C-alpha positions, 0 to 999 in steps of 0.5 A, spaced: 684 408 441 680 412 437 675 410 432 679 411 426 685 408 429 682 402 430 679 401 423 686 402 421 688 397 425 683 392 422 684 394 414 691 392 415 690 386 418 685 384 412 690 387 407 695 382 411 691 375 411 689 377 403 696 378 402 698 371 406 693 367 402 696 370 395 703 369 397 701 361 400 696 359 396 697 363 389 690 364 388 687 371 388 684 374 394 683 381 396 680 386 402 673 387 401 671 394 401 666 397 406 668 390 410 663 386 407 658 392 407 659 392 398 654 389 394 655 382 392 661 381 397 660 378 404 666 379 409 672 382 410 676 378 405 674 375 398 678 369 396 677 366 389 674 359 389 673 358 396 666 358 399 668 362 406 666 367 410 672 371 412 671 376 419 678 379 421 678 382 428 685 386 430 684 388 437 688 386 443 681 385 448 677 380 444 671 376 446 672 370 441 665 367 443 662 374 442 665 374 435 663 368 433 656 369 434 656 374 430 658 370 424 656 363 425 650 363 421 654 365 415 656 359 411 663 356 412 665 362 417 672 363 419 674 368 424 681 371 424 684 374 430 690 378 432 693 383 437 699 388 437 705 384 436 701 377 437 701 371 431 694 371 426 690 366 429 684 362 426 677 360 428 673 355 426 667 350 427 670 344 428 666 340 423 669 345 417 676 344 420 675 337 419 672 337 412 678 342 410 683 336 413 679 330 409 679 334 403 687 335 404 688 328 406 684 326 400 688 330 395 695 328 398 693 321 398 692 321 390 698 325 390 702 319 393 699 314 389 701 317 382 707 318 385 708 311 387 705 308 380 710 313 377 716 310 381 713 303 379 713 304 372 720 307 372 723 300 376 
């Protein structure tokens, strides 16, 4: 694949991921121009209110460990990978994943408890 085509393929994945974040989470998310080389922006995607470093790779063959080495020192790195006719996958450190799950569980349990209180008040 020509370098220009490879860059276009990468940009398509970045735009698709940003669009999915906007649609599924309802928050602002954009592809960062120049793949994070723009002043004040890090990574390939900027997401409002989320402190993650997003790196997207859209290749048929990818060395996950090599790509992880490049981003692992950033705060909260997330590697997004895909290829032709393949699903979009996310690679992240287990500690970060568990932290996200913990926050989700705490938020879900508060919502569930609030629902129980409201149900008990109505009975």
